[in-house]
N, C-alpha and C positions, 0 to 999 in steps of 0.2 A: 439453178437451184434444183436439188433432187431429194426426194424422200427415199432413202436407201433401205430402210426397214421400219417396221412397227413392232415393238415389243409389248406384249399384253401381260398385264398383271391383274390381280384380283380387284384392285381398286381404281385402276386407270390404265393408260397406255402411253408409251414413250416413242415418239417419232425421231428417228435418226436422220438428220438433215446434212447435206453437204452443198457447197456452192463454189463456183469457180468464176474467175474473171480473166479474160484473155486480152492482152494488149492489141489494140488495132493501130491507129495512127496518132496516138497521143504523143506529145512532146515529152522529153524527160521530166520537165517540170510538172506537166499534167499527170504523168504516170506516178511521180513521187507523191502528189496530192491524193490521187486515188489510193495508192498503197497505204498512206497514213490513215485515210478514212476507213479503208477496208479492215485494217488491223488495229484501229483506234489508238493511234500513237499521238496523243496531244502535244508531245514535246517535239514532234517532227517539224521541220522547217515549213513544210507546205500544208500542214494540217489545219483545217478550219475548226474552230472551237465547237465541240459537240459532245453530247453524252456518248460513251462508247456503244457502238452498234445501235444507237438510237434510231437511225434511219431504217434499219431492218425491222420490218413489222410482220408479225405472224398472228393469225387468228383462225378461229373455227366457227362454223355455223352448223348446228346440229339439226336433225330431222324435226325436232319439236319446236324449232324456231329460235332457240336460245343461242347466244353468241358469247364468245370470249376473245380477248385480245391480249397479247403479251405487252403491248405498248405501255400500259400503266404499271406493269411489274418488271419490265425489262431491266436487268442488271441491278435489281434490288435484292437484299438478302431474303432468303426463304423465311417464312414465319417461324416464330419460336415453337418448339414442340408442344407446349401447353396452350398455345393460342387457339381460339375457336376457329373452326373451318370457315372460310369465306363462302359466300353463296356460290353454288355451282352454276355453270361450269367454270373451271379455272384452267388456264394454261400458263406454264412457266417455261421461259426460254433460258437455256444455259449454253453459252459459247464454249467451244472446246479447243480453240487455237487453230493454227494453220501455218502455211508457209507460202513463199512467193519469191519471185525473181524479176528478171528484166522483161519477161514476156507473158507471165501468167501468175495468178494468185489463187490459192484454194484455202478453204476453211470448212469447219463443221460445227455442229451444235445439236442439241436435243431440245425437244418440245414435249413437256409432260402435260397430258390432259387428264383432269380429274373431274368427276368420276367417269366410269365407263360411259361411252355415248349410248343413247338409245338406238334401237333398230332403225334403219333408214339411212338416208344420205348424210354423210359427214363431209362438209366442204372445208378443206384446209386451204387457207389463203396466205400468201406472202407478197410483200412489196418492198422494194429497196430502190427508190427513185434515184438516189445518189449514185448508184451503180448501174443505172440504166434498166432496171427491172420494174416494169409496171405491175399493177396488181395482177397476180396470177393465181389460179386455183386448180385443185384437183378434187375429185369427188371419190370418197371411199365408202364402203358399206359398213355402217356402224353395227349392223346386225352380225356381220362376220366377226368383228372385233369382240362384241359382247359374247357370241357363241364360244370363241376361243378362250375367253376369260373363265368360262365354266369348267375348263379342263386344266386350269392353273394348279400346279402342285406346290405346296408350301415348302420353304427351304428347310424348316425344322418341324419335327413332329409336334403335335399339340402339347404333349406332356412336357417337352423341353421349353415351350413358350411360357408355361405357367410357373416355372421355377425362377 
């Protein structure tokens, strides 16, 4: 699992994630089962019934002690545009597809964090026990992300947004 980049917006930030799985000594049957789980193919012969990507868990712990997890919102539709905002912080996971073969598999996704984190340590946590990845975390500086958001430029000038 890797955090490839963090994109900063005025209201939150987007983590670009990628992950890979390399075949070791799995039999063809075991590899087929891992492949089906990795790519969430419930129709595959070896797939165990599960919610797509349900075993991939992502979470954050912010400097103020607040936490959020994608587990409750994983693969659920985004809220309606007029729905009230949930209590912060919120993270949303979106898978982006992948590919694989006889020896390795790779995939990617994004993790949206709202609102911008406070200054201090931001702990990004992932776990995917079905793929052999125990709880793993990295610590980022929330202050750097917040500082970067102060320099975000709007896509459209203010007068265009009001029309």
